[in-house]
C-alpha positions as CSV (number, residue, x, y, z in Angstrom):
1,M,-96.0,174.3,21.8
2,I,-92.4,174.8,20.2
3,I,-89.6,176.8,22.6
4,K,-86.3,177.6,20.7
5,T,-83.1,178.9,22.7
6,L,-81.9,182.2,21.0
7,V,-79.5,183.2,23.7
8,E,-78.2,181.8,26.6
9,N,-74.6,181.6,28.3
10,T,-73.5,177.9,26.7
11,S,-74.8,176.9,23.0
12,I,-75.0,173.4,21.4
13,S,-72.7,174.3,19.1
14,D,-70.4,177.0,17.4
15,N,-73.2,177.5,14.7
16,Y,-74.5,179.9,17.7
17,K,-72.7,182.2,19.3
18,C,-73.5,182.6,23.0
19,E,-73.7,185.8,25.6
20,H,-74.6,186.1,29.4
21,G,-77.8,186.7,29.0
22,L,-81.8,185.0,27.8
23,S,-83.8,185.2,24.9
24,L,-86.8,182.5,24.3
25,Y,-89.0,182.3,21.2
26,I,-92.0,180.3,21.7
27,E,-95.0,179.6,19.2
28,T,-98.0,178.3,21.0
29,E,-101.8,177.9,19.2
30,V,-101.9,181.4,18.8
31,H,-99.0,183.0,19.7
32,K,-95.1,183.6,17.9
33,L,-93.4,185.5,21.2
34,L,-90.6,186.4,23.0
35,F,-89.2,185.9,26.1
36,D,-86.2,188.4,26.7
37,L,-84.2,189.7,24.4
38,G,-80.5,188.8,25.8
39,Q,-78.3,191.9,25.6
40,K,-78.3,193.4,22.0
41,D,-78.6,191.7,18.6
42,L,-77.4,188.5,19.1
43,F,-80.8,186.9,19.2
44,I,-81.8,188.4,16.1
45,E,-78.6,186.1,14.7
46,N,-79.0,183.4,15.9
47,A,-83.0,183.8,14.9
48,A,-82.3,184.1,11.4
49,K,-79.7,180.7,11.7
50,M,-82.7,178.5,13.1
51,K,-85.2,180.2,10.1
52,I,-87.5,182.3,12.5
53,D,-88.6,185.2,11.3
54,L,-88.8,187.7,14.6
55,S,-90.8,190.2,12.3
56,Q,-93.9,187.7,12.8
57,V,-93.8,188.0,16.6
58,D,-96.7,189.2,18.3
59,T,-96.0,189.6,21.5
60,V,-92.5,189.9,23.8
61,I,-92.4,189.5,27.3
62,I,-89.4,191.2,29.5
63,S,-89.0,189.7,32.6
64,H,-87.1,192.4,34.7
65,G,-85.2,195.7,33.9
66,H,-82.0,193.9,33.3
67,Y,-79.3,194.3,30.7
68,D,-79.2,191.0,29.8
69,H,-83.0,190.3,29.3
70,G,-83.8,193.5,27.6
71,G,-80.6,194.9,26.2
72,G,-82.3,193.6,22.5
73,L,-85.3,196.2,22.8
74,S,-84.0,198.6,20.9
75,E,-83.0,196.3,17.9
76,F,-86.0,194.6,18.6
77,L,-88.1,197.7,18.0
78,K,-86.1,198.3,14.4
79,I,-87.3,194.2,12.9
80,N,-90.5,194.3,14.0
81,D,-93.6,196.7,13.6
82,K,-96.4,194.9,15.6
83,A,-95.3,193.1,18.6
84,K,-96.8,194.6,21.9
85,I,-94.0,194.5,25.2
86,Y,-95.0,193.6,28.2
87,L,-92.8,195.5,31.1
88,Q,-93.5,195.5,34.8
89,E,-93.9,199.0,36.0
90,K,-90.8,199.5,37.5
91,A,-88.5,197.6,34.7
92,F,-87.0,200.6,33.5
93,D,-86.2,201.9,37.2
94,K,-82.0,202.4,37.9
95,H,-80.5,198.9,38.6
96,Y,-77.1,198.2,39.3
97,S,-74.2,195.1,40.1
98,L,-71.9,195.5,42.8
99,R,-68.6,194.8,41.3
100,T,-66.0,195.6,44.2
101,E,-67.5,197.1,48.0
102,D,-67.1,200.8,46.2
103,T,-67.4,200.1,42.7
104,S,-71.5,199.6,41.0
105,A,-72.2,199.3,37.5
106,N,-75.3,200.2,35.6
107,I,-77.3,197.0,34.0
108,G,-81.3,198.7,33.9
109,L,-82.7,199.2,30.1
110,D,-82.5,202.1,28.4
111,E,-84.3,205.0,29.8
112,A,-85.1,206.7,26.2
113,L,-87.3,203.7,25.1
114,K,-89.7,203.7,28.1
115,S,-91.9,206.4,25.9
116,N,-92.8,203.5,23.5
117,D,-96.0,203.1,22.3
118,R,-96.2,199.7,21.9
119,L,-94.8,199.3,25.9
120,V,-97.6,198.0,27.9
121,F,-96.7,198.2,32.0
122,N,-97.9,195.7,34.3
123,T,-98.5,196.0,37.7
124,G,-98.8,192.9,39.0
125,Y,-101.0,190.3,37.4
126,L,-102.3,190.8,34.1
127,K,-104.3,188.1,31.8
128,I,-103.5,188.9,28.5
129,D,-105.5,186.4,27.1
130,D,-106.5,182.7,27.4
131,E,-103.5,181.1,26.7
132,L,-101.0,183.6,28.4
133,E,-100.9,185.2,31.8
134,L,-98.2,187.3,33.8
135,F,-97.9,187.9,37.5
136,A,-95.5,189.7,39.6
137,G,-95.8,190.0,43.4
138,V,-94.4,186.8,44.4
139,K,-94.2,186.0,48.2
140,G,-91.8,184.5,50.5
141,N,-88.1,184.0,51.3
142,E,-87.4,180.4,51.2
143,L,-84.3,179.6,49.8
144,L,-83.0,182.4,48.3
145,S,-79.9,183.6,46.0
146,L,-77.3,184.9,48.2
147,S,-75.8,186.4,44.9
148,N,-79.0,189.0,45.4
149,K,-77.1,191.1,47.6
150,T,-74.9,192.2,45.0
151,L,-77.5,193.8,42.8
152,L,-78.8,197.0,43.4
153,M,-82.1,199.9,42.5
154,E,-81.8,203.2,43.3
155,T,-84.6,204.6,45.1
156,E,-85.6,207.9,46.8
157,E,-83.6,207.7,49.9
158,G,-80.7,206.2,47.7
159,I,-79.2,203.1,46.9
160,K,-80.4,199.6,47.8
161,E,-80.7,196.0,47.4
162,D,-82.9,195.4,44.8
163,T,-86.4,194.4,46.0
164,F,-86.9,192.7,42.5
165,E,-90.3,194.4,42.0
166,H,-89.6,194.4,38.4
167,E,-89.8,190.9,38.2
168,Q,-92.5,188.8,36.3
169,S,-93.3,185.6,35.2
170,L,-95.2,183.8,32.4
171,I,-97.9,181.3,32.4
172,I,-99.2,179.8,28.9
173,T,-102.0,177.3,29.4
174,E,-102.4,175.1,25.7
175,A,-104.5,172.2,25.1
176,G,-105.0,171.7,29.1
177,K,-101.7,172.2,29.6
178,Q,-99.6,174.9,31.4
179,V,-95.9,175.9,31.3
180,L,-94.1,178.3,33.4
181,I,-91.5,180.5,32.3
182,A,-89.3,182.8,34.5
183,G,-85.8,184.5,33.6
184,C,-83.8,185.2,36.9
185,A,-85.7,184.1,39.5
186,H,-84.6,186.4,41.7
187,K,-87.5,186.4,44.1
188,G,-86.4,182.4,44.3
189,I,-87.6,179.7,41.9
190,V,-89.1,177.9,44.7
191,N,-91.3,180.5,45.8
192,I,-91.9,181.7,42.4
193,V,-93.5,178.1,41.5
194,K,-95.6,177.9,44.7
195,H,-96.9,180.9,43.5
196,A,-98.2,179.8,40.4
197,I,-99.6,176.8,42.2
198,S,-101.6,179.1,43.9
199,L,-102.4,181.1,41.2
200,K,-103.7,177.8,39.2
201,G,-105.2,175.5,41.8
202,R,-102.4,173.0,40.8
203,A,-98.6,172.5,39.5
204,M,-97.7,173.2,35.8
205,E,-96.4,170.3,33.5
206,R,-93.2,172.6,32.4
207,I,-91.1,174.7,34.1
208,I,-88.1,176.9,32.6
209,S,-86.0,179.4,34.0
210,G,-82.9,180.5,35.2
211,F,-82.1,179.9,39.1
212,H,-79.5,182.7,39.6
213,L,-77.1,180.3,41.5
214,Y,-74.6,182.0,40.0
215,N,-72.2,185.2,40.7
216,P,-71.6,186.8,37.5
217,S,-69.8,189.3,39.0
218,T,-67.8,187.5,41.6
219,K,-67.8,183.9,39.6
220,I,-68.8,182.3,42.5
221,P,-71.6,179.4,43.0
222,E,-74.0,179.3,45.6
223,A,-73.3,176.9,48.2
224,P,-73.9,172.9,47.3
225,E,-76.2,172.7,50.3
226,L,-78.4,175.5,49.2
227,V,-79.1,174.4,45.8
228,E,-79.3,170.8,47.3
229,Q,-82.4,171.9,48.8
230,I,-83.9,173.8,46.2
231,A,-83.8,170.3,44.3
232,E,-85.6,168.6,46.6
233,M,-88.2,171.3,47.0
234,L,-88.1,171.3,43.2
235,N,-88.9,167.6,43.0
236,L,-91.8,167.4,45.3
237,T,-94.0,169.5,42.6
238,G,-93.9,166.9,40.0
239,S,-93.0,169.2,37.7
240,G,-90.9,168.8,34.9
241,Y,-87.5,171.8,34.9
242,Y,-85.6,172.8,32.1
243,T,-82.9,175.7,33.6
244,C,-80.7,178.0,32.0
245,H,-78.6,181.3,31.9
246,C,-77.9,182.4,35.9
247,T,-78.1,178.7,37.2
248,G,-74.3,178.0,36.6
249,L,-72.9,174.7,35.5
250,E,-72.2,174.2,38.9
251,A,-75.1,174.2,40.1
252,Y,-76.7,172.4,37.8
253,S,-74.4,169.3,38.2
254,I,-75.8,169.3,41.8
255,L,-79.4,169.7,40.7
256,K,-79.0,167.1,38.1
257,K,-77.7,164.9,40.7
258,V,-81.2,165.2,42.9
259,M,-83.6,165.6,40.5
260,N,-82.2,163.2,37.5
261,E,-84.6,163.3,34.8
262,N,-86.9,165.7,36.2
263,I,-84.5,168.8,35.1
264,K,-82.3,169.4,31.8
265,Y,-80.3,172.0,30.6
266,M,-81.3,174.6,27.8
267,A,-78.1,175.8,25.8
268,T,-78.4,178.3,22.7
269,G,-79.3,176.6,19.5
270,S,-81.7,174.3,21.5
271,E,-85.3,173.2,21.3
272,I,-87.8,172.1,23.2
273,L,-91.2,170.2,22.1
274,I,-94.6,170.0,24.3
């Protein structure tokens, strides 16, 4: 399995532009897939530099309904005419980020794309094939990011704190090994990992995810005590971790001190071979 980072907040070199967002290109024995699409079209530019032909992608997973993960959908549809795009049912609901006490910004997806016939909407668990499984419905509230409180959703009763029902994660099974990939882990990386373990009856070999330990609006990282507790819990799984994007570099430095070689950082232009 090959995993290449097309978009992330940082870059391995000046050759690759970066942005606040995430897009991963993954090759398995069966699939060529994209996990998230960044803000707009930067993933296409960086893929070309990495000699990746995105017209051959057969599957797209959008982890949740925020622009920095699915904003590139319209551009992807222009260059690829075959891939199915999997989202949670509520991915196109209206989502906002609180900027000040009185102002918020729309961070949702382009609703005009919702009717595209290549979109596949999931309502919970979905087994795509023997390699790919999607799951949502993560329970538990262990070690949640306080930054979630600035993320909002529109409901029939008005604007409320987001419950992240639009978030989904991917498990890839290949050659007897399993890799868990999440986007921002708004439901809590510890809770998501525990859900995956309960689903498969075993720990994953590798886990790739942003941990949402940095608030891009306030530019404030989570408290070191919370980050240390998360690191200690993740260490108990025995899995190898890669993190990126919304984890934040301050939090990553704390995670690294606790987890040592059990965690690594993925920047734009990086490549993982599993």
